[in-house]
ROKOL-177206 format. One record per residue (C-alpha): residue in three letters; x, y, z. Coordinates in steps of 0.25 Angstrom, whole numbers, padded with zeros to 4 digits, always signed. Layout:
ALAXYZ/...
***
This chain:
MET-0066-0245-0173/ARG-0079-0252-0176/PHE-0093-0248-0174/ARG-0106-0256-0176/LYS-0120-0251-0179/VAL-0130-0253-0169/SER-0145-0256-0171/THR-0155-0248-0163/ALA-0165-0239-0165/THR-0163-0231-0152/SER-0147-0229-0153/ARG-0142-0216-0155/SER-0131-0221-0165/ASN-0130-0233-0172/ILE-0115-0231-0173/VAL-0107-0236-0161/ASN-0096-0242-0155/GLU-0093-0256-0154/THR-0089-0255-0138/SER-0101-0245-0137/MET-0110-0248-0125/MET-0122-0254-0130/TYR-0134-0257-0125/VAL-0145-0271-0125/SER-0157-0276-0121/THR-0158-0286-0112/ARG-0170-0292-0120/GLY-0159-0293-0132/GLN-0169-0286-0143/THR-0165-0271-0144/ALA-0153-0267-0151/PRO-0140-0261-0143/ALA-0141-0246-0142/ARG-0130-0237-0134/PHE-0134-0230-0120/ARG-0139-0218-0126/ALA-0149-0225-0133/VAL-0156-0233-0122/LEU-0154-0220-0112/LEU-0168-0218-0114/GLU-0174-0232-0115/GLY-0179-0240-0104/LEU-0184-0255-0109/ALA-0178-0258-0122/PRO-0186-0261-0135/ASP-0186-0275-0132/GLY-0190-0274-0119/GLY-0176-0276-0111/LEU-0167-0268-0105/MET-0155-0262-0111/VAL-0142-0265-0104/PRO-0127-0265-0108/GLN-0121-0274-0119/HIS-0110-0276-0108/TYR-0107-0268-0095/PRO-0095-0260-0094/ARG-0083-0264-0087/VAL-0075-0257-0076/GLY-0063-0262-0071/PRO-0054-0259-0058/ALA-0048-0246-0065/GLN-0061-0241-0068/LEU-0066-0243-0055/ARG-0053-0233-0050/ALA-0055-0223-0058/TRP-0069-0222-0056/ARG-0069-0225-0041/PRO-0066-0209-0039/LEU-0074-0203-0048/THR-0088-0196-0043/TYR-0103-0201-0046/ALA-0104-0193-0058/GLY-0091-0198-0062/LEU-0093-0212-0059/ALA-0107-0210-0066/GLY-0100-0203-0079/GLU-0091-0215-0082/ILE-0100-0227-0078/MET-0112-0222-0086/ALA-0101-0219-0098/LEU-0098-0234-0099/PHE-0113-0237-0101/ALA-0116-0226-0109/ASP-0103-0222-0120/ASP-0113-0216-0129/TYR-0111-0203-0122/ALA-0100-0193-0125/PRO-0089-0195-0117/GLY-0092-0185-0103/GLU-0106-0185-0107/LEU-0111-0196-0095/ALA-0100-0188-0084/ARG-0107-0176-0088/LEU-0121-0181-0085/GLY-0119-0187-0073/ALA-0111-0175-0066/GLY-0124-0167-0069/VAL-0132-0178-0063/TYR-0124-0183-0050/THR-0122-0170-0042/PRO-0122-0166-0026/ALA-0136-0158-0032/LEU-0143-0170-0036/PHE-0137-0181-0028/GLY-0134-0173-0015/SER-0119-0174-0016/GLY-0107-0178-0024/GLU-0105-0193-0019/ILE-0120-0195-0027/ALA-0121-0209-0019/PRO-0112-0210-0007/LEU-0110-0223-0001/VAL-0112-0225+0014/ASP-0109-0235+0026/LEU-0121-0241+0031/GLU-0116-0251+0041/PRO-0103-0261+0039/GLY-0102-0266+0026/LEU-0114-0259+0020/LYS-0114-0248+0012/LEU-0125-0239+0007/LEU-0125-0230-0007/GLN-0133-0219-0006/LEU-0140-0216-0018/SER-0153-0208-0015/ASN-0145-0196-0016/GLY-0153-0190-0029/PRO-0164-0181-0031/THR-0176-0191-0028/LEU-0168-0199-0017/ALA-0165-0212-0024/PHE-0155-0220-0030/LYS-0162-0218-0045/ASP-0157-0204-0046/LEU-0144-0208-0047/ALA-0147-0215-0060/MET-0158-0206-0064/GLN-0152-0191-0064/LEU-0143-0197-0073/LEU-0152-0204-0083/GLY-0160-0189-0082/ALA-0146-0184-0086/LEU-0145-0194-0097/PHE-0158-0193-0103/GLN-0158-0177-0103/HIS-0146-0179-0111/GLU-0149-0189-0122/LEU-0163-0177-0125/PRO-0160-0167-0132/ASP-0167-0154-0132/ALA-0177-0157-0144/SER-0180-0173-0142/PRO-0195-0179-0138/THR-0197-0181-0124/LEU-0193-0193-0117/ASN-0202-0199-0110/ILE-0198-0206-0098/LEU-0206-0220-0093/GLY-0202-0226-0080/ALA-0208-0233-0067/THR-0204-0231-0054/SER-0205-0239-0040/GLY-0203-0226-0033/ASP-0189-0220-0034/THR-0185-0219-0050/GLY-0197-0211-0054/SER-0194-0200-0045/SER-0179-0200-0048/ALA-0182-0201-0064/GLU-0192-0190-0062/TYR-0182-0181-0056/ALA-0170-0184-0065/MET-0182-0180-0077/ARG-0189-0170-0069/GLY-0188-0158-0080/ARG-0179-0162-0091/PRO-0185-0158-0104/GLY-0188-0169-0113/ILE-0192-0179-0104/ARG-0203-0184-0097/VAL-0206-0195-0086/PHE-0216-0205-0084/MET-0215-0212-0072/LEU-0225-0223-0066/SER-0223-0229-0052/PRO-0231-0236-0042/PHE-0243-0229-0036/GLY-0243-0231-0020/ARG-0230-0238-0021/MET-0220-0228-0019/SER-0216-0219-0006/PRO-0222-0207-0004/PHE-0209-0200-0007/GLN-0206-0208-0019/ARG-0221-0204-0024/ALA-0219-0187-0021/GLN-0204-0187-0027/MET-0211-0193-0041/TYR-0225-0187-0041/SER-0223-0173-0036/LEU-0215-0170-0047/THR-0221-0159-0057/ASP-0212-0160-0067/PRO-0220-0158-0081/ASN-0210-0172-0087/ILE-0214-0180-0075/PHE-0226-0190-0075/ASN-0227-0199-0065/ILE-0238-0211-0066/ALA-0242-0217-0052/VAL-0246-0232-0057/ASP-0257-0240-0049/GLY-0245-0253-0048/THR-0233-0257-0045/PHE-0220-0252-0049/ASP-0218-0265-0059/ASP-0232-0261-0064/CYS-0225-0246-0067/GLN-0212-0254-0074/ASP-0220-0263-0081/ILE-0227-0252-0088/VAL-0215-0243-0090/LYS-0210-0256-0097/GLN-0223-0260-0105/ILE-0223-0245-0110/ALA-0208-0244-0113/SER-0208-0259-0120/ASP-0217-0251-0132/VAL-0206-0247-0140/GLU-0215-0239-0150/PHE-0221-0230-0136/LYS-0208-0229-0130/ARG-0201-0224-0142/ARG-0213-0214-0147/HIS-0216-0208-0134/ARG-0199-0209-0131/LEU-0201-0216-0116/GLY-0187-0218-0109/ALA-0185-0225-0096/VAL-0179-0221-0082/ASN-0182-0234-0075/SER-0170-0241-0073/ILE-0173-0250-0086/ASN-0166-0238-0092/TRP-0152-0242-0093/ALA-0145-0227-0091/ARG-0151-0228-0075/VAL-0145-0242-0073/ALA-0131-0237-0078/ALA-0133-0225-0070/GLN-0134-0233-0056/VAL-0123-0241-0060/VAL-0114-0229-0055/TYR-0118-0228-0042/TYR-0112-0243-0040/PHE-0101-0239-0044/ARG-0100-0227-0034/GLY-0103-0234-0022/TYR-0093-0247-0025/PHE-0083-0234-0025/ALA-0087-0229-0013/ALA-0087-0243-0006/THR-0073-0248-0009/ILE-0060-0244-0010/HIS-0053-0254-0020/ASP-0059-0254-0033/GLY-0063-0270-0034/ASP-0068-0270-0018/PRO-0081-0277-0019/VAL-0094-0272-0014/SER-0108-0275-0017/PHE-0121-0269-0018/CYS-0135-0269-0011/VAL-0145-0263-0020/PRO-0161-0262-0017/SER-0167-0267-0028/GLY-0182-0268-0036/ASN-0180-0264-0052/PHE-0165-0269-0051/GLY-0158-0256-0059/ASN-0150-0252-0046/VAL-0145-0264-0045/LEU-0144-0269-0060/ALA-0133-0257-0058/GLY-0125-0263-0050/TRP-0126-0278-0057/ILE-0118-0268-0069/ALA-0110-0262-0061/ARG-0105-0277-0056/ASN-0104-0280-0072/MET-0095-0267-0074/GLY-0086-0272-0063/LEU-0089-0265-0051/PRO-0085-0274-0040/ILE-0097-0278-0033/ASP-0100-0291-0026/ARG-0114-0292-0025/LEU-0127-0284-0029/ILE-0136-0287-0018/VAL-0152-0284-0022/ALA-0161-0280-0011/THR-0176-0279-0014/ASN-0188-0277-0005/GLU-0200-0287-0004/ASN-0203-0286-0019/ASP-0190-0296-0019/VAL-0189-0301-0034/LEU-0176-0297-0035/ASP-0171-0304-0023/GLU-0178-0316-0027/PHE-0172-0318-0040/PHE-0159-0316-0033/ARG-0162-0326-0024/THR-0167-0337-0034/GLY-0166-0332-0048/ARG-0181-0331-0048/TYR-0186-0318-0054/ARG-0202-0317-0050/VAL-0209-0304-0051/ARG-0220-0300-0044/ASN-0232-0297-0048/ARG-0240-0284-0043/SER-0247-0289-0032/GLN-0233-0295-0027/THR-0225-0282-0028/LEU-0225-0277-0013/ALA-0226-0261-0011/THR-0215-0261+0001/SER-0207-0251+0009/SER-0196-0251-0002/PRO-0205-0248-0015/SER-0194-0242-0025/MET-0191-0258-0025/ASP-0206-0265-0026/ILE-0203-0269-0039/SER-0204-0285-0046/LYS-0200-0282-0059/ALA-0185-0278-0059/SER-0184-0271-0071/ASN-0169-0271-0071/PHE-0168-0284-0067/GLU-0167-0288-0084/ARG-0154-0283-0085/PHE-0148-0291-0074/VAL-0155-0303-0079/PHE-0150-0300-0093/ASP-0136-0300-0089/ALA-0139-0313-0079/VAL-0143-0320-0092/GLY-0130-0318-0098/ARG-0138-0308-0106/ASP-0144-0318-0113/ALA-0158-0307-0118/ASP-0166-0318-0122/GLN-0166-0325-0109/VAL-0170-0311-0102/GLY-0182-0311-0114/ARG-0187-0324-0110/LEU-0185-0322-0095/TRP-0192-0308-0097/ARG-0203-0315-0104/GLU-0204-0325-0093/LEU-0205-0315-0081/ASP-0216-0308-0091/GLN-0225-0320-0090/ARG-0222-0327-0077/GLY-0216-0317-0069/GLU-0204-0324-0065/PHE-0191-0329-0072/ASP-0180-0337-0065/LEU-0165-0338-0069/SER-0163-0348-0056/GLY-0163-0361-0065/SER-0155-0357-0075/GLN-0140-0356-0080/THR-0141-0339-0076/TRP-0143-0341-0062/ASN-0131-0344-0054/GLY-0138-0336-0041/ALA-0137-0320-0038/ALA-0123-0320-0033/ALA-0119-0326-0047/TRP-0122-0312-0050/GLY-0116-0306-0039/PHE-0132-0303-0034/GLY-0138-0304-0021/SER-0152-0301-0015/GLY-0160-0298-0003/ARG-0172-0293+0000/SER-0180-0282+0011/THR-0193-0281+0018/HIS-0201-0269+0023/ALA-0196-0274+0037/ASP-0182-0275+0032/ARG-0181-0261+0028/LEU-0187-0256+0040/ALA-0176-0263+0049/THR-0166-0259+0039/ILE-0170-0245+0039/ARG-0170-0243+0054/SER-0156-0250+0054/VAL-0148-0242+0045/TYR-0156-0230+0054/GLU-0151-0235+0067/ALA-0137-0235+0063/SER-0134-0225+0054/GLY-0146-0215+0055/ARG-0148-0217+0040/ILE-0162-0220+0035/VAL-0162-0228+0021/ASP-0173-0228+0013/PRO-0181-0244+0011/HIS-0175-0248-0002/THR-0162-0246+0003/ALA-0164-0250+0016/ASP-0170-0265+0007/GLY-0155-0264+0002/ILE-0147-0263+0016/LYS-0157-0274+0020/VAL-0151-0283+0010/ALA-0138-0278+0009/ARG-0136-0281+0025/GLU-0140-0296+0022/ALA-0130-0296+0010/ARG-0118-0289+0013/ARG-0104-0297+0014/ASP-0092-0295+0022/ALA-0080-0285+0015/VAL-0090-0281+0004/PRO-0096-0270+0005/MET-0112-0268+0001/ILE-0118-0256-0004/CYS-0132-0253-0003/LEU-0140-0243-0014/GLU-0146-0234-0007/THR-0160-0232-0014/ALA-0168-0219-0010/GLN-0167-0209+0001/ALA-0175-0214+0015/ALA-0185-0201+0012/LYS-0193-0206+0003/PHE-0197-0219+0010/ALA-0201-0211+0024/GLN-0214-0221+0028/THR-0203-0234+0029/ILE-0193-0225+0036/VAL-0203-0221+0045/GLU-0207-0235+0049/ALA-0192-0241+0049/ILE-0186-0229+0059/GLY-0197-0221+0063/ARG-0195-0209+0057/PRO-0196-0203+0043/PRO-0182-0198+0035/ALA-0179-0184+0035/LEU-0184-0177+0024/SER-0180-0165+0017/SER-0188-0152+0015/ASP-0189-0157-0001/MET-0191-0170+0002/ARG-0204-0164+0010/SER-0207-0156+0000/LEU-0208-0166-0011/LEU-0218-0175-0001/GLY-0227-0165-0001/ARG-0227-0161-0015/PRO-0240-0165-0025/GLN-0239-0176-0033/ARG-0243-0179-0046/PHE-0244-0192-0053/GLU-0253-0200-0064/PRO-0261-0213-0057/MET-0261-0224-0068/PRO-0263-0239-0067/PRO-0253-0249-0071/ASP-0257-0248-0086/ALA-0245-0248-0096/ALA-0256-0243-0109/GLU-0262-0230-0098/ILE-0248-0227-0093/ARG-0245-0227-0109/ARG-0255-0218-0111/TYR-0251-0207-0102/ILE-0239-0206-0108/GLU-0242-0204-0120/ALA-0252-0193-0118/ARG-0240-0186-0111/THR-0229-0189-0122/ASP-0235-0190-0135/GLY-0234-0178-0144/ALA-0225-0172-0132/
***
């Protein structure tokens, strides 16, 4: 057996088996590293995002073996393909401690239900913060804790949220020794329930920063601070946004779970429709498809902030500025710069890191790039993608129609997905729409759609009445950097 050295300052071991799963940057200027070395990272040191050197392949025999597994068992198997530097059984143990009825309401974790002929809903919002992001974030919290010995310096997590990532991360990390969370959110652009989930937390390791701007402002600040390699290392900054590779890998699991629930025979095709803002959720589907899961198409559903829909229709990726990013009734998708899109483009251009670097420099300078005239562009269908958009009126009509047909109340983001899924479905291929959150988080829109609010549990009503604490700040990276320094230096 031959071994080779890996030249990277962040790797836990400089000796790896030549068949080990390694990670590289989309910009090509960071030394390859293994999963545990990149787990706590967000941006790579060269400003890119870490991706596997190759996607693991899953054949028919493996699909047959995985079909009867529990969600926790499936998570252990899939994560072990991406993270082969853990001891055998360790990831399965961590998954078993996370994917429990106590945290997710039932042993199914992500149940699949029929909405109407040919259209199914994968329920992903049964976790502690009532949003799909709990499925990855709870595992990420367990992984982080596993990597932090009792005597290690505090890990300072820096993130940005458009609504659901923040609370999901904070609930996963609250009270964990050796971890602080600094979460940026766009002031006034989340629902009252989303604000209450985040801002009512009193744990001393949670710091909420309400930025006077959009989510894109928050995300840009996080990237600007994280791109300062010296600052990042000195303050031991980690990431929980979907720029963190482990979060994307954990989301791959529910595509396999949904596939098994929707099919009888391995090899039968299904399609997925995914409400999308930052592209992390649908990127996990792209990875599952590249692994060999029989996905016919991935349908990207956007709201009025339709940057991704425009790209998949035209090949032109054109971000919007602050004044052009609309505040909508599906606020978690009010995003005009999709961070994870870079990982997809890296694959789309044949993993040419130099070309990715040129495209993102063009994006920084001109606010757009256009693949439509390039050899890369053969239309979205060539990659197995489709797309569509939804408006406020569409959301209301969709919420109303689902409620009248079944009594089920869906949240506005899921309604965006259902509207687009209805337009895109094909005969004989089941269409699975991914649920985003529970309707309770968006009561105002639900009242407008069906004339009454969604039912709230006593815990939900209590949450809305709690005092809230947050730090209002301008969209100024230097000022937010000073805020972080004051709470991390010497501690």
